[in-house]
C-alpha positions in Angstrom: 164.8 188.6 224.5 163.5 187.5 221.2 161.9 189.8 218.9 158.3 188.8 218.3 156.1 190.5 215.8 152.7 190.2 217.4 150.8 191.5 214.5 152.2 188.8 212.1 151.7 186.1 214.7 148.1 187.3 215.2 147.5 187.1 211.5 149.0 183.6 211.2 146.9 182.3 214.1 143.8 183.9 212.6 144.5 182.2 209.2 145.2 178.9 210.8 142.0 179.0 212.8 140.0 180.0 209.8 141.4 177.2 207.8 140.7 174.7 210.6 137.1 175.9 211.0 136.6 175.8 207.2 137.9 172.2 207.0 135.8 171.1 210.0 132.7 172.7 208.4 133.4 170.9 205.1 133.9 167.6 206.8 130.7 168.0 208.8 128.8 168.7 205.6 130.2 165.6 204.0 129.1 163.5 207.0 125.6 165.0 206.9 125.3 164.2 203.2 126.5 160.7 203.8 124.0 160.3 206.7 121.2 161.6 204.5 122.1 159.2 201.8 122.3 156.3 204.2 118.9 157.2 205.6 117.4 157.4 202.1 118.9 154.0 201.4 117.4 152.6 204.6 114.0 154.1 203.7 114.1 152.5 200.2 114.9 149.1 201.7 112.1 149.4 204.2 109.6 150.5 201.5 110.8 147.6 199.4 110.3 145.1 202.2 106.8 146.4 203.0 105.9 146.2 199.3 107.1 142.6 199.1 105.3 141.7 202.3 102.0 143.2 201.0 102.4 141.3 197.7 103.0 138.1 199.5 100.0 138.6 201.7 97.9 139.5 198.7 98.9 136.3 196.9 98.3 134.3 200.0 94.8 135.7 200.3 94.1 135.0 196.7 95.3 131.5 197.0 93.2 131.0 200.1 90.1 132.4 198.3 90.7 130.1 195.4 91.1 127.1 197.7 87.9 128.1 199.5 85.9 128.4 196.2 87.3 125.0 195.0 86.3 123.4 198.3 82.8 124.9 198.1 82.5 123.8 194.4 83.5 120.2 195.4 81.0 120.2 198.3 78.2 121.4 196.0 79.1 118.8 193.4 79.2 116.1 196.0 75.8 117.2 197.4 74.3 117.3 193.9 75.7 113.8 193.2 74.2 112.5 196.5 70.9 114.1 195.7 70.9 112.7 192.2 71.7 109.2 193.3 69.0 109.4 196.0 66.4 110.6 193.5 67.5 107.8 191.1 67.1 105.2 193.8 63.7 106.7 194.8 62.7 106.5 191.2 63.8 102.9 190.9 61.9 102.1 194.1 58.7 103.7 192.7 59.1 102.0 189.4 59.4 98.6 191.0 56.3 99.2 193.1 54.4 100.5 190.1 55.2 97.4 188.0 52.2 95.6 189.7 54.3 93.3 191.6 53.5 92.8 195.2 56.3 93.3 197.6 57.5 90.1 199.1 57.3 89.9 202.8 59.8 87.6 204.5 
C-alpha cells in the first residue's frame, strides 16, 4: 500500500479550502460593489429623467399661462374697441339729431 501522510494531506486540503472561500468571498464583494454602483447609476438616471419632466411640465404650464393672458388681453382689447366704436356711432347719431334737422321718413 501507499504511504499517505494524513496530517499533511489534511493541511493541504484545509489551505485549499481556505483559499477557495477567500476567493469566493472577494468575488462576491466585487459583485456587490458593482451592483451598488449600477443601482446608483440607475437612480441618478431616474432622478435626471424626473427633473427633466418637471422642467418640461413647468415650461408647458408657463407657456399655457402666457397664451391664456394673451388671449384675455386680445379679448379685452376687442371688447374695448367694439365699445368705443359703438359709443362713437351713438355720439354721431346724437349729433345728427341735435343739428336741428328733422329725420326723414321714407
